[in-house]
N, C-alpha and C positions, 0 to 999 in steps of 0.2 A: 575223565570226562564221562558226559552223559553216555588202579588195578599200580671174584677174588683178586685181590691186589697182590703184587710182589711183596716180599718181606719188608715191612716198614717198622720204624721205631715207634710210630704212633699208630696203634691198632686198637680195634674195639676191646680186645681183652685187657689192654693196659690203660684203659681210660681211668681217670681219677674217680675214686669212690664218691667224691663230692657231687658227681653228676647224678642227680636224683631221678629215679624212674617216674615219680609223680610230676617232676618238672618236664621231663620228656613227653609224658602223656598230655600234660596241659598245653604244651607248645604244639604238639601234633594235632590235638583236638581243636585248638583255636584255628590253625591253618586249614584243617580239613573241613571244619564247620563253615568257615567263611567261604571256602571254595565251593562246597556243596550247596550252600545257600545261594550263591551267585549262579551256579548251574541250574538250580531250581528256578531262580529268577529269570533265566533265559527261557525256560519252558513257560513260565507265567507270561512273559512278554509276548511269546508267540501266540498263546491262548487269548490274550487280551487284544493284541494288535493285529492278529491274524485270524485263522479259523481252526477248527478241530482237524480238518483235512490237512492243513498246512503242518500242524503239530504231528499228525500221523506220518506225513512225508519225511519230516525230520527224524522221527523215531525209526522209520524204515531205513533211512540212510545210515543211521548209526548201527542198526541191526545187520546191515550188509557189510560195513567196513570193520566194525569192532572185532568180530571173530577172527578175521585174517590177521589183524595187527596183534591180537592177543596170542595167536598161535606162533607167529614168527618172532614175537618179542621174547619168547622163552622165559618170561618172568625173571629176566636178568637182574632186575632191581633186588628181588628177594635173594637170588643166588649170591649177588655181591654183598648184600647186607649181612648174610649169615656165613660168609666165608671167613670164619674166625681164625683159620689156619693160613690165610693169605696165599692161596694157591695160584692166583692169576693177578696180573697187573691191570690197572684201570684201563690202559690202552687196549687190552684184549677185549674187555667188555664194550668199550666204545666202538671198536672195529666191528664186532659181531652185531651190535645194535644198528649201526649204519647199514650193514649188509641186509639185516632183517627188514629195515624200513624200505630199502630198494625192492626187495622181494615182495613185500606187502603191496606196494604201489602197483607193481606189475600184475600181481594176482587179481587185485580188485579191478583194475582196468580191463583185464582179460575177461573177467566175469561179466562186467558191464557190456562188453562187446558181444557176448553170446546170450545175454539174458533177455534182450528185447524189451527193456524197460523204457518208459517215456523219457523224453529229453529233460523234463523238469526233475524227475527223480535222479537221473544220471548227473545233472549239474549239482544237485545237493550232495550226492555221494562223493563226487570229486572234491567238493569243498571240504567235506568231512575228512576225506583222505589227507588233504593238506594239513588240517588241524591235528589229526592223529599222528602224522609223521613228526611234526614239531613236538607234540606231547611226548612221543617216544624218546626223543633225544633229551628232553628235560628229565624224564623218568630215570634214566641211567645216572644222571647227576644226583638226583635225590637218593639213589641207592648208595652212592659214595658218601653223601652227608649222613644217611641213616647208619651206615656201618660205623662211622666215627661219632655217632650220637650228636650230630650238629643239627638238632631238630629245630632250632630257632631259624636256621637258614631255610629249611623246608617250609616252615610256617609262613615266613615272609614271602617266599616265592609263590606259594599257593594262594595266599590272600591277595597278592598283587595281580597274579594271573586271573583270579576269579573276578575281582572288581573291574579290572580293565576290560575283560571279555564281556561282562554284563553291560558295561557302559557302551562298548562298541556295538554289540548286537542291538540293544535298545535304540540307540541313535540311528543306526543304519536301517533297521526295520521300520522305524517311525518315518524316516525320510523317504525311503524307497519302496517299502512294502514287499521287499524281495527277501525270501529266506536264504537264497543262494549268496547274495551279497552280505547278508548278516553273518553267515558262517565264515565267509572269507575274512570279514572284519575280525571275527573271533580268532581265526588262525593268525592274522597279522599281529594282534595284540600279544598272543602267546610267543610269536617269533621275537618280538621286541624284548620280552622278558628273558628269553633264552640267550640272546646275543649280548645282553647287558648284565643284569644282576647274576643270573645263574652261571654264565660262563666265567665271570670274574671271581665269583665265590668258589667255584670248583678249582680254578687255577691256583688260588691262594692256598687252599687246603692241600692240593697235590704238591705244591712247592715246599710245604712244611714237613712232609714225611721224609724219611731217610732210608734209602737214597731218594732224592726228589724225582717226581714224575711230572708229566705234563698231560694236557687235555687231548692231545692228538691220538687218533687211532693207531694201533700198532698191529700191522698185518703179519703177525707171526703165525704161519699156517698150522704148525703143530699145536700151538696153544689154542688157536681157534677151533681146530678139530676136537681137541679134548674138552674144551669148554662146551662146545655144541653137544658132544656126547653126554656130558654131565647134565646139561639143561634140557635136552630134547623132551624128556618126559614131562617137564613143566610146560613146554609148548603145547603138547597134546592136552594137558590138564587145563590150561587156560583156554584153549580152543573149545574144549568140552564145556567148561564153565560159561564161556560167552555164548555158545550155542544154546545151552540150557536156558539161560536168561532170555534169549531172543526167540527161542522156538515158539512160545505162545504168540509173539508178535507176527511171525511168519504166517501162522494159521489164522490169526485175526485178520491180517491183510487179505489173505486169500478168501476167507469165508464171510467176513463181516464188513470189510472195506476200510479205507483210510480214516474216515471220521471215527469209527469205532476204535481203531488203533490209537487215535489221538486221545480219546477219553481214557483208554487203558493206560497209555504212557503217562498221562497226568496223574492217575491214581498210583501207579507203580513207582513214581519218583519219590514218594514219601518213604517207600521201601529203601530206595537208594540213599536218601538223606539220612535215615537212621543208620545205615551201614557205614556212613562216614564216621560216626562215633566209634563203631566197632573197629573200623580200619585204624583209627587213631590209637585204640587200645592195642591192637595187634602190632602195628608198625613201631610203636614206641617200645614195646616189650620184646619183640622178636630177636634182637641181637643178644639180650641177656637170656632169653629163653633158650637160644641156641647154645650159649656157653654153659648154661645150667644142665642141659641135656647131656653134655659130654663130661661134666665135672661133678654134678650133684643132682641126681634124679629126683630126690625128695623135694628140692627147691623147684625143679621143673614142674612137678605135679602140683605143688602149692600155688605157684604163679599161674599155671594154666587153669586151675580150678577157680581162682579169683577172677580171671578173665571170662570164664564161662558164666559165672554168676552175674557179673556186670552186664554181659550181653543179654542174658535172660531177663534181667530187670529192665533193661532198655526195651526189649520186645514187649513185655507186659505193659509198660507205660504207653507204648504206641497203641496197643490194643485198647487200653482204657480211653485214650484221647479220641481214637476213631469211633468208638462206641458212643461216647457221651457227646462229642462235639463234631463228629464227622461232617455232617451237612453244613454246619457253619464254616468249618475250615475250608471246605471245597468251594463254597460260595464266595468267600473272601479272597481266596488265593486265585481262583480262576473266574468262572462266571456262574450265574444262577443255574444253568442247565447241568453243570457238573455235580451239583448237590444231589441230583437224582440217583447218583451212583454210590451212595453211602454204603449199601450192603457189599458192593465190590471192594470198596475202600477198607472196610472192616476185615473182610476175608483175606485181603492182601497183607494186612497188618499181622494177622495170625500166622500167615506163611512167613512173614518177615521175622517174627520172633524166633522161629525155628532156624531160619536162614542165618540169623546173627550168631547163634550157637554153632552152626555148621562152619561159619567163617572163622570162628576162634579155633576150632579143631583144625581148620586149614592152616592157620598159623602154627599150630602145634606140629602138624606134619612137616611143614617147611623147616621149622627150627630143628627137627630131628633128622632132616635131610632125607625124609621118606618120600622121594619123588616118584619112583616107579609105581608103588602101590596106588597112587592117586589116579593113575590112568584108568584101570578097570573100575575103580570106584565111581569116577565122574562119567565114565561111559554108561554105567548102569543108571546113574541119575538122569543123563540125557535121554536114554531109552525110555525110562519111566515117564519122564515129562512128555516126550513125543507121543507115546501111546495114550496118555491121559488127554492130551490135546486132541488127538484123532477121535477119541470116544466122546469127550465131554463138550468141546466147543460147538459142534453141530447141534448138540442137545440143549446146552445151557447158555450158549453165547459167551459173553464176557465173564460170567460167573464160572463157566467151565474152564476158561483160561486160568482164573485165579485158583481153582481147585487143582489144576495141573501144577501150578507153581508150588502149592502146598505139599503135594505128593513128592515133588522133587526135593523140597526142603527136608521132609521127613527122612527120605533115603540118604540124603547128604549128611545130615547131622549124625544119624546112627552109624553110617559107614565111616565117617571121620573119626568118631570116638574109637571105633574098633582099630583103625590103622594106627592111631597114636598109642594105644595100649600095646599093640603088637610090636611097634618100634621100641617101646620101653623094654619089653621082654627080650627082644633080640639083642639089644645093647647090653642088658644085664648078663645074658649068657656069654656074650663076647668078652666082657670084662672078666667074668669068672674063669674063662679059659686062658686068660693071659697070665 
């Protein structure tokens, strides 16, 4: 939205060679693009049927809820998908995710109780919390499918969820004019997909492994403790990543108001839409990238280099489109007044190009299981973004926020490259000593 199993006979490492990485990428790209386009369509609906202030309220609600869910979620989908040695059962992952969702709801509600926000904002935040809780449960099922390279299942689920949520939001917003009820309708459409297609697909896959598993959470406390210990750095990383992306929004809300935040969120979603393609590249490749890291470092480097080049090419294309056609794109997608923000749009696309490369290095760090080094890296990125916002937004307004995003992307891409190279050197030394 507006991110290990017990020993089995059917594991990622034993998948048939006929499963093409290009096919996986095509499937992942198709699902992610449809989903991202629908999420962008939701923003467009709010902009056209509502106001910039309403769009700002929605963006603020996401900025409040998302970091909490990102932190407690521990990026379990990636941990599951890269668990090529099958250290944990699926039930362990599901149990930990359910516990994380419960903690997230409690934390967000507690924050709202002490934050003193308006009733309107609180209502939107609670609706977003419901949607994020459902999304979190779907996400762990996608991790299971990703591990077994069942990307066609993920593509169908993402496309269905995206189209149904867009239709629900557009219809409810048109009929009621209420952003709260629109988000509730989105959450309901996601819940429907979870209890039907996603649940049945996960059950079928788990029944096919040996020994068979089921979809129920398994409250094995030792396994939950060890899995949490393994994944907690990822929780901090995801918190830092989410905070970094939302820090400019907090400062814009405080210094410039909800309407300005609405304009910024509209410009920034093109950033997110492009990252959808990068996510498709990373998600489709990360299981094989993980196996290559442990078995063939040269293959790991070659595949990661190709991924970086694709991300860079995508970023350059985005810069070109924003420079040549930015005003027209904004006018068509939103309203005429949004076209006045073309310079902001272009600057955000420059930041996006670097962020896409940084994201690929993030997949490289995940595939190499370099979890702990990501914590100080993204802490530095968050600090750099915060300092830039403090200095630049009062001076340059929304352009200052875009410069802050650019600075964070520069630090993130450079740091990510360093961590991946370091992980390769450490693994080479370890193998040489064996």
